[in-house]
Structures are given as structure tokens and as C-alpha cells.
C-alpha positions in Angstrom: -112.0 -113.9 -57.2 -113.0 -110.3 -59.0 -115.4 -110.1 -61.9 -116.3 -107.1 -63.6 -119.5 -107.5 -65.6 -120.5 -104.9 -68.5 -124.3 -105.4 -69.3 -125.9 -104.0 -72.1 -123.5 -101.0 -72.2 -123.9 -98.5 -74.4 -121.6 -95.2 -74.6 -122.1 -92.1 -77.1 -120.5 -89.0 -77.1 -121.9 -86.1 -79.1 -124.3 -88.7 -80.8 -121.9 -90.6 -81.9 -122.4 -94.2 -80.4 -119.2 -95.8 -79.7 -120.0 -98.9 -77.6 -123.5 -100.3 -78.6 -125.0 -103.0 -76.1 -121.7 -104.3 -74.7 -121.9 -107.4 -72.7 -119.4 -109.5 -71.2 -117.2 -110.7 -68.0 -113.9 -109.8 -67.2 -112.5 -112.6 -64.7 -109.5 -112.3 -62.5 -106.4 -114.7 -62.9 -106.6 -114.3 -66.2 -105.5 -111.8 -69.0 -108.0 -110.3 -71.8 -106.3 -108.4 -74.9 -108.8 -106.1 -76.5 -107.7 -105.2 -80.0 -109.5 -102.6 -82.4 -108.9 -99.5 -84.8 -108.2 -96.1 -83.5 -111.2 -95.1 -82.2 -113.4 -97.9 -81.7 -113.8 -97.5 -78.0 -110.5 -99.3 -76.2 -110.1 -96.7 -74.2 -113.7 -95.7 -73.3 -113.9 -99.7 -72.3 -111.2 -99.6 -70.1 -112.5 -96.0 -68.3 -115.8 -97.7 -67.9 -114.1 -100.6 -66.0 -112.4 -98.4 -63.8 -115.7 -96.3 -63.0 -114.3 -93.3 -64.5 -117.1 -92.4 -66.4 -121.0 -93.3 -66.5 -122.2 -95.4 -69.5 -124.9 -93.9 -71.6 -127.1 -96.9 -70.5 -126.6 -100.4 -69.2 -124.5 -101.2 -66.2 -121.3 -102.2 -64.5 -120.5 -104.0 -61.9 -117.3 -105.2 -60.3 -117.9 -108.5 -57.7 -115.7 -109.4 -55.2 -116.1 -113.6 -54.7 -119.5 -113.0 -55.8 -120.2 -109.5 -53.3 -120.6 -106.2 -55.0 -118.2 -103.7 -54.7 -118.4 -100.2 -55.9 -116.9 -96.6 -55.1 -113.6 -96.2 -53.1 -113.9 -100.1 -51.7 -113.2 -101.0 -56.0 -110.6 -98.4 -56.5 -108.2 -100.3 -53.7 -108.4 -103.3 -55.8 -107.5 -101.1 -59.0 -104.3 -100.2 -60.7 -104.2 -98.2 -63.8 -101.8 -97.4 -66.4 -102.6 -94.9 -69.5 -101.3 -92.6 -71.7 -103.3 -90.2 -70.1 -101.9 -90.5 -67.2 -99.3 -87.8 -67.2 -96.4 -88.3 -64.4 -96.0 -85.3 -62.1 -93.4 -83.2 -63.6 -92.0 -81.3 -60.9 -91.1 -84.7 -58.5 -88.4 -86.8 -58.6 -89.0 -90.5 -59.6 -88.8 -91.1 -56.2 -91.0 -88.5 -54.8 -93.5 -90.1 -57.8 -93.4 -93.4 -56.9 -93.4 -92.6 -53.2 -96.3 -90.5 -53.3 -98.6 -93.0 -55.2 -97.2 -96.3 -53.4 -97.5 -94.7 -50.0 -101.3 -93.9 -50.6 -101.4 -97.3 -51.1 -100.1 -98.0 -48.3 -97.1 -99.6 -49.8 -93.7 -99.6 -48.3 -91.6 -97.3 -50.2 -87.8 -98.4 -49.0 -85.3 -97.2 -51.6 -84.6 -100.7 -51.8 -88.0 -101.7 -52.7 -88.4 -99.0 -54.8 -84.9 -99.7 -56.9 -86.8 -103.2 -57.1 -89.7 -101.9 -58.7 -87.4 -99.9 -61.2 -85.1 -102.9 -62.0 -88.3 -105.1 -63.0 -89.6 -102.5 -65.5 -85.7 -101.9 -66.6 -84.9 -98.9 -65.2 -81.5 -98.1 -63.1 -81.8 -97.0 -59.5 -79.8 -93.6 -61.0 -83.5 -92.5 -62.5 -84.6 -92.1 -58.6 -83.4 -88.3 -58.1 -84.1 -87.8 -61.8 -87.5 -85.1 -62.3 -89.9 -87.2 -64.0 -90.2 -84.0 -66.8 -86.4 -84.9 -67.7 -87.2 -88.8 -68.8 -88.1 -89.9 -72.5 -91.4 -91.0 -73.5 -90.1 -94.8 -73.3 -88.7 -93.9 -69.6 -91.8 -92.3 -68.3 -94.1 -95.7 -69.4 -91.6 -98.1 -67.5 -92.4 -95.7 -64.2 -96.1 -95.6 -64.8 -95.4 -99.6 -65.0 -93.7 -99.5 -62.1 -96.4 -97.9 -60.0 -98.5 -100.5 -61.4 -96.3 -103.3 -60.0 -96.0 -101.8 -56.8 -99.6 -101.4 -55.6 -99.7 -105.3 -56.6 -103.9 -104.4 -57.1 -105.8 -107.4 -57.9 -107.6 -105.7 -61.3 -105.1 -104.3 -63.7 -106.4 -102.0 -66.4 -103.3 -101.0 -68.8 -104.4 -99.1 -71.9 -101.4 -98.9 -74.7 -99.1 -100.8 -72.3 -96.5 -101.3 -74.9 -96.7 -97.7 -76.0 -93.2 -96.4 -76.4 -91.4 -99.5 -75.1 -88.9 -101.2 -77.0 -88.5 -104.9 -77.4 -87.5 -106.2 -73.9 -89.2 -103.6 -72.5 -92.5 -105.5 -73.9 -90.9 -108.5 -73.1 -90.7 -107.2 -69.1 -94.2 -106.1 -69.6 -95.9 -109.4 -70.9 -93.2 -111.2 -68.3 -95.2 -109.2 -65.1 -98.7 -109.7 -66.1 -98.6 -113.1 -66.9 -97.3 -113.8 -63.5 -99.7 -111.3 -61.7 -102.7 -113.8 -63.7 -100.8 -116.6 -62.1 -101.0 -114.9 -58.4 -104.7 -113.9 -58.6 -105.6 -117.9 -58.5 -105.7 -117.1 -54.5 -108.7 -115.7 -53.4 -107.8 -117.2 -49.6 -104.4 -115.1 -49.8 -105.9 -112.0 -51.3 -108.9 -111.9 -48.5 -106.5 -112.0 -45.8 -104.4 -108.9 -47.5 -107.6 -107.0 -48.0 -108.4 -107.4 -44.0 -104.8 -106.2 -43.2 -104.7 -103.3 -46.1 -108.5 -102.0 -44.5 -106.7 -102.1 -40.9 -103.6 -100.0 -42.3 -105.9 -97.9 -44.2 -107.6 -96.1 -41.0 -104.6 -96.2 -39.4 -102.6 -94.3 -41.9 -104.9 -91.8 -43.7 -103.4 -89.0 -41.8 -100.0 -89.9 -43.4 -101.9 -89.9 -47.0 -103.4 -86.5 -46.3 -100.1 -84.8 -45.5 -98.4 -86.6 -48.3 -101.0 -84.9 -50.4 -100.1 -81.6 -48.9 -96.3 -82.3 -49.3 -96.7 -82.9 -53.0 -98.5 -79.9 -53.1 -96.4 -77.4 -51.2 -93.6 -78.8 -53.0 -94.8 -78.6 -56.6 -96.0 -75.2 -55.6 -92.5 -74.2 -55.1 -90.8 -75.5 -57.8 -93.3 -74.1 -60.0 -93.2 -70.5 -58.4 -95.9 -69.1 -60.7 -99.0 -69.4 -58.7 -96.9 -67.9 -55.7 -96.0 -65.2 -57.8 -98.9 -64.0 -59.2 -100.9 -64.2 -55.8 -98.0 -61.9 -54.2 -97.7 -59.2 -57.2 -101.3 -59.4 -57.1 -101.7 -58.3 -53.4 -98.5 -55.6 -53.8 -100.0 -53.8 -56.2 -103.3 -53.5 -55.2 -102.4 -52.3 -51.6 -99.7 -49.6 -53.3 -101.8 -48.1 -55.4 -104.2 -47.6 -52.7 -101.6 -46.4 -50.8 -100.6 -43.6 -53.3 -104.1 -42.9 -54.0 -104.6 -42.0 -50.2 -101.5 -40.0 -50.8 -99.7 -42.1 -48.0 -102.1 -40.7 -45.7 -103.5 -42.5 -42.9 -106.8 -45.3 -43.8 -110.0 -45.7 -41.6 -109.5 -48.8 -39.2 -112.4 -50.7 -41.4 -111.9 -49.7 -44.5 -108.5 -50.9 -44.2 -109.7 -54.3 -42.2 -112.0 -54.6 -45.6 -109.1 -54.1 -47.7 -107.3 -56.4 -46.1 -109.3 -59.5 -46.1 -110.8 -58.2 -49.9 -106.7 -58.4 -51.4 -106.7 -62.0 -49.2 -110.4 -63.3 -50.9 -109.3 -62.6 -54.3 -105.4 -63.5 -54.0 -107.1 -66.8 -52.6 -109.0 -67.7 -55.4 -106.2 -67.2 -58.0 -104.4 -70.0 -56.4 -107.9 -72.2 -55.7 -108.9 -71.8 -59.1 -105.5 -74.0 -59.7 -106.0 -76.7 -56.8 -108.2 -79.1 -59.5 -107.7 -77.5 -62.9 -104.0 -77.6 -63.2 -103.8 -81.2 -62.1 -106.6 -82.1 -65.3 -105.2 -80.0 -67.8 -101.6 -81.2 -67.1 -103.2 -85.2 -67.1 -102.1 -85.9 -63.5 -105.5 -86.2 -61.7 -106.0 -89.6 -63.2 -103.6 -90.7 -60.4 -105.1 -89.2 -57.6 -108.4 -90.7 -58.7 -107.1 -94.2 -59.2 -104.4 -94.1 -56.3 -105.4 -91.8 -53.8 -108.0 -91.8 -50.9 -110.8 -89.4 -51.7 -110.8 -88.1 -48.0 -106.7 -87.8 -48.3 -107.0 -85.9 -51.7 -109.9 -83.3 -49.6 -107.8 -82.7 -46.9 -104.6 -82.2 -48.6 -105.2 -80.2 -51.2 -107.2 -78.5 -48.3 -104.2 -78.4 -45.9 -101.8 -76.9 -48.5 -104.5 -73.9 -49.4 -104.5 -73.2 -46.0 -100.7 -73.1 -45.6 -100.4 -71.1 -48.7 -103.2 -68.7 -47.5 -101.1 -68.4 -44.1 -98.2 -67.3 -45.9 -100.1 -64.5 -47.9 -101.3 -63.3 -45.2 -98.1 -62.7 -43.3 -97.0 -61.1 -46.2 -100.1 -58.9 -46.8 -100.5 -57.9 -43.1 -97.3 -55.9 -42.8 -97.9 -54.4 -45.8 -101.4 -52.9 -45.2 -100.0 -51.8 -41.8 -96.9 -50.0 -43.2 -98.2 -48.7 -46.3 -101.2 -47.6 -45.6 -100.5 -46.7 -41.4 -103.8 -48.8 -40.8 -104.4 -49.0 -37.1 -105.4 -53.0 -36.6 -105.9 -54.3 -33.6 -103.0 -57.2 -33.2 -104.6 -59.1 -30.6 -105.6 -62.4 -30.0 -109.1 -61.8 -31.1 -107.8 -60.5 -34.3 -105.3 -63.8 -34.5 -108.2 -66.5 -33.9 -110.1 -64.3 -36.6 -107.5 -64.7 -38.8 -107.0 -68.6 -38.7 -110.9 -69.0 -38.8 -111.3 -66.8 -42.1 -108.7 -68.4 -43.9 -109.7 -71.7 -42.6 -113.5 -71.4 -44.2 -111.6 -70.1 -47.3 -109.4 -73.0 -48.1 -112.5 -75.3 -47.4 -115.2 -73.3 -49.6 -112.0 -73.1 -52.4 -111.1 -76.6 -52.3 -114.5 -78.1 -52.9 -115.5 -75.4 -55.6 -112.4 -76.3 -57.4 -113.5 -79.6 -57.3 -116.7 -79.0 -58.4 -115.1 -76.4 -60.8 -113.2 -79.4 -62.3 -115.8 -81.6 -63.4 -117.8 -78.5 -64.8 -118.2 -78.3 -68.3 -117.8 -74.3 -68.0 -115.1 -73.6 -65.5 -113.5 -70.4 -66.3 -114.3 -67.9 -63.3 -117.0 -70.4 -61.6 -114.7 -70.4 -58.4 -114.7 -66.8 -57.7 -118.5 -66.4 -58.8 -119.3 -69.3 -56.6 -117.3 -68.5 -53.7 -118.8 -65.1 -52.7 -122.1 -66.3 -51.5 -120.3 -69.3 -49.2 -117.6 -66.8 -47.5 -119.8 -64.1 -46.9 -120.7 -65.6 -43.4 -117.1 -65.5 -42.9 -116.0 -62.1 -44.1 -118.5 -59.6 -42.4 -118.2 -61.2 -39.3 -114.2 -61.1 -40.3 -114.1 -57.5 -41.2 -115.6 -56.5 -38.5 -113.6 -58.1 -35.9 -110.4 -57.4 -37.3 -111.2 -53.6 -36.5 -111.1 -54.2 -32.7 -114.9 -53.8 -31.8 -117.0 -57.0 -33.1 -118.6 -58.9 -30.6 -116.5 -61.6 -29.6 -119.2 -64.2 -30.0 -118.9 -63.6 -33.6 -115.7 -66.0 -33.1 -118.0 -69.0 -32.3 -120.2 -68.3 -35.2 -116.9 -68.5 -37.7 -115.9 -71.6 -35.7 -119.5 -73.1 -36.2 -120.0 -72.1 -39.9 -116.2 -73.6 -40.6 -116.8 -77.0 -38.8 -120.1 -77.1 -41.3 -118.2 -75.9 -44.3 -115.4 -78.5 -43.6 -117.8 -81.3 -42.5 -120.0 -80.7 -45.6 -117.3 -80.7 -48.1 -116.2 -83.9 -46.8 -119.4 -85.4 -47.3 -120.3 -83.9 -50.6 -116.6 -84.9 -52.2 -117.3 -89.2 -52.1 -119.6 -88.2 -54.7 -118.0 -85.9 -56.5 -114.7 -87.7 -56.4 -116.2 -91.6 -56.6 -119.0 -91.3 -59.3 -120.0 -94.7 -58.7 
């Protein structure tokens, strides 16, 4: 049985106390409604229960059959729906549901998705529609469909009847009561959790690939970020080429230009990795439903693929427009691969840091340059064809250390408690 305990919890925002020394226990197998005026702290209480924020004072504990549950283990027991959780507007309803439910290892066959929609009062015809085209009430039903699909042990619903008609509120009440009744069998839940952990270990790669696919789909359909990167690279190279009167550039200068263009174009896209989701309101879906390591490596893989495509665009421009005598051999390919790998790892980690910072503007480029110098300097040297091949080994070791360090740090950034 799940229990959430709040012990003398107080929460303040800019010297205003929203919650004052609240002590209460929420038990599994029952439905608890929290009522109050606007600004009285209802949403804050739910965020504290979800471990999305840390109380100013006091403690929030979660017990499962009497044993403490923390961090990622608690998130796997949790489902949440709140008006702050915006749908991925550039994904279809089918893609949105499949992405989030597959992260919880739920089979996403067409028949099951149609059944979920029917339970929240939506026809199967909405599956191929973009979520951004749905009405407010339909979007709320899709949020609730995600909650129902995960079959989680803890539901945290903020304004669940928002924008729902009478039929929708009746469906919500029926499903909530049914879930509370199912919460009485602790034995069955223990068996399912063991199976779930085995599935989680076996399919973390699939969750990572799903995050990468979502990132690439979103970027392709938006196009603005990719076009900005391409136009930046083209503009810089074209202006420098014209300033040289279409002459030949020194190989070391051409190598430095190549990596500088890639570096700054990468920061344009890197800053968006988490900031756009935070601004759009979709980051809460990732926090609640997707494993931390899948988020990190999925976004890192998508960013790496983007940088590979960018390099395939930039390299011919540098060679053709600047007549750069770059040596395109196996060493160059290895250097490019290791350089882009390190850039993607550093970009992803620092974008996550910036998303949690109170001051975000320009933070990623400022922090990225010092972390990338151990990669950029040998990369420039190796790209000329004159660097020591041993530098490749140094770049590989640094990339591996950066990736492992990002993996270790990301859990503490992503899961606050």
C-alpha cells in the first residue's frame, strides 16, 4: 500500500507563505479531494507530493508497504495530470500517447490506444490528428488517457475536470473510483512491480530511442531551429569567403573556421534542448513519465544526429567556397565523430543545468566553451592532417569521461529528491 506523508511542511514564494506546517498522510486505495480558494496552495501541494519541488521546511516521505521510496522508484509509481502539462503540439495523438506510455513499458497497439480514448470519451478518429489541433477539452481528455494508460499506483490530478463537459466529468469520476478500488490488492502490485523492473532494464534502450525520435520529429516539423543553424553557418562562411576574394585559405585557419562554425551553430540548437520544453510546458511529461537516463541519452543522440547533418552541410561549403585544403582521411572522420560526440554530451548536460537556473540567457555558450576546449584544440590540429594521432585517444577518453559524468550528474538534476 502506498502512503505519502507530509510532516510539518511549509512552502514560501518570495516571502509569501503558501503552506504552513502542514502534516497529513495520503493513503492508497482512497480518493482525496483538496479544495480551497485560488492561490491557497492546492497545486503547490500536488507538486510537493510529486517531488517536483522541495519544501521550504518539513519533509515529504513516500512509503510503499512500509518501506521508503525515493527518486526514480517513486516516479515509476506516479501518474499526473495538470493544466501546466501541455501536449506535444507537433506530435499526433497516437505519437504522443505511444511516446509516453512506451516509456512506462506499456504495449501501444492500435487497439489499446483506441480503448484508452474510448475510456475518456474520445473517438478513434483523433489518433492521427496533431494534438495542437485539439480543443481544450479534448486535450484534457488526452492527458487523462495517459494517466489511465500507465495504470500507476498514485494519481495526482490538478483541476481534472477543467474544460470537461458533464459526460467527461462523469467518466473521470468513474475511472477514479475504479482505480481506488483496484488499489486494495498489495500482493498483485508487488508482482507487477518486479515484472516492471525487469522490463525497465530490458527496454531502457527503446525508451532512449523513443526520446531521440520525438526530438527529431519535433525539430523537423518545426524547422525553425534547423533553418537557423544552417543560415548561421552559410552566412559566416559566405562572408569570410567574400572577404578573402574567393582565395585559398590556410589549412589551419580553415580547420579552425570549420570547428568554430560547428561550435556556435551547435549552441543555437543546444540551448533549445530543455528550454523550449520548459517554456512550452511539456517538460513535466518527461519528468513524470520518462526515465532520467532515457531523457539524457535520447536528447544527446538526437543532438548528435543533428550535428552530423550540420557538418555534412558545413564541410562542403568550407571546402568549395574557401578552397580549404582539408585532408579528408580516416583520421579526419574519427576527429569529426569524437568532436561531435563531445559537443552533444556537453550541450545536453549544460542545457539541463540552464533549464534549472534562474538566469538562463546565454548560459549554455558561456559554460560550453571551457568544457569544449579539450576537444576543440586537438580537433583543429588533427583536421589539418598534421596533428599527432595520439590526440584521438585523448579525445576519446575525454568524451567517455564527459558522457559518464553527465550520466551521473543528470539524475541529481532531473530527480530532486
